[in-house]
N, C-alpha and C positions, 0 to 999 in steps of 0.2 A: 694491301698497303700501298703499292705503287699507284693504284687507281685513286686512292684517297689523296695522295700527295699531288698527283696531276690535277685532280679536281680542285684542291685547295689553291694551287698555284694559278689555275685558270680563273678561279673566283676572285683572287686578289688582283690579277691583271685587269679583269673586267671592271672591277670596282674603281681602280685608278683611272681607267679610260672613261668611265661614266662621270667621275668627278671632274676630269679635265674637260669633257664636253659641256658639263654644267656651267663652267666658268668661261666658255668661249665668248660670250657677249661682252666681256670686259677686256678683250685683247686689242691693244693698239695695232695699227697696220705696219709699224716698223720698230726696230729696236730703239731708235732714238726717242720714241714717244713713250717708252716705259718709264715708270717712276724711278727716280734715282734715290737709293737709300741714303740716309744721313751718314756721312763719314764719321767714324769713331777712331780714336787713337789705335785701337787694336785690330781694326778691319784690314784684312789682307786683300780680299776680292769678293765679288758676288757673281752669281749665275742667274740669268733670266732665260725663260723659255717661251717660245711662241704660243704655247698652249694656254697660258694665263699670266696675269701680272704678278703673281706671288713670286717672291725672290728668295734664293738660298744665299745666306751670308756665311762667309768663312772668316772667323776672327782668330787672332793669335790668342792662345790660352796662356796667360802669364801668371806665374806664381808670386808669392809675397816678396821674393827676391828680384822681381821684375825680369826674370828670365823665362824662356819658354818651358812649359811643363813637360818634362821628359816622357811622361806616360801618355799625355794627350796634348800635343802642342797646338792643335787646331780645334776650335769649337765651331760646329756647323749647326745652323738653325734657319728657320723660315722667318720671313716677314710676310704675313698673310694679308696683303693689301685688299683681297676680296672679303676679308673678315675684319675690317676696321683697323688695319695695320697691326694686327696682333702678332706678337713674337711667339713662335712655337717651336719646340724641339722636333727634330726629325724622328720618325718612327724607326723601329729596329730594321724593318725591311728597307726603308729609304737610306738608312745609314750603311747597311751592309751590301746593298745591290746597286743603288743609283748614285747618291750624292756624297756618300761617305768616302773617307780617305784612309789609306794605309800609310803610316809613317814609321821611320826608324832613324836613329841617330846617324849622322854622317861620320864615318870613321876618320879620326884625326882632326875633326873640326868641332870645337865646343859650341853648344847652343845652336846647332844646325841640324835640320831633319830632312831627309830625302823621302819622297813619297809619290803616290799615284792615286788617281780616282779609281774606285772599284769598278765604275761603269766604263772607264776608258784608260787602259793601262799603257797605251802606246807612248804617251809623253809623260815623263817623270818631272817632278818639280822639287824645289828646295824651299823650305821655310826656315828663316833665320832672322836675326836682327842686324840692321846695318850699323855703320860706325857710330851713328847718333843714338843707337838703342831702339830705333823704330822697327817694328816687325814688318817683314816683307815676304812675298812669295815670288820666287823666281821660276819662270815657266818658259819653255821654248816658244818663241814667237818669231816667225820668219827664220828659223834655224839658229837663233841666238837666245841665250838665257836672258830674259827681260823681266821687269817687275810687272806682274799680272795685276790688273785692277778690275776688269769686267769680262764676263763671258756671256755670249748670247747663243742659244741653241735653237735652231729652226727645226721643228718637229712635225712630222706627218702622222696624224692620228686617224687617217681614213681607214686603216686596216684593223685587224684584231690586236696587233701589237704595234705600239708607236715606234717609228723609226726616225733617225736623225738625218735631215737633209744636208745641213751644213752647220758649222760652228764658227763664230766670230770671236776674236780675242782682241782686247784693248789693254794697253799697258804703257810703260815708260822705259826708255833706254837706260840701262844702268850707268852708262858713262855720260851721256849728254842730257838726260832727263827729258828728251823730246818724246812726244807721243808716238807709239808704235801700234800697228794694226795688222791682223792677219785673218783671212777667211779661208776655211778649208772644208773639204768633205772627208769625214772619217772613214 
């Protein structure tokens, strides 16, 4: 049984690596040259990776009462630029291992959710609505909780398993609304 699980995991990882290699010819040379997804009222932030131009979008999931859905406050999906800008849901594996989020209500704060990325748990974030009712994601940028807007992940896919070289974060200061930026190695 263990051999089967190991073989299945290896096959899945190899498939992801092959698919990433297939799209390498559509990769810009810098983060600034990647397509910018159209901003929607519910968009919190997005992630782009150096492996291809497909983009992962994180939207606030609002209910009919215009409040964050307590069971699933964030909806995550792809914009597949390599497939004609097609919107596509994450697969179960992508949701549970790579790009998915774990969220839970913040104790004592209404309509506010604490969380982390399954793939990177070292920095926790908060999803809530600001005083105007606009959804925002607060994320540590330069040691301070800031409004996160964009993430770029530089990936090395030369080996059997992809590895992260660095991560760039762009956002806005919660007090001054000035742009903030951080680049770090995980």
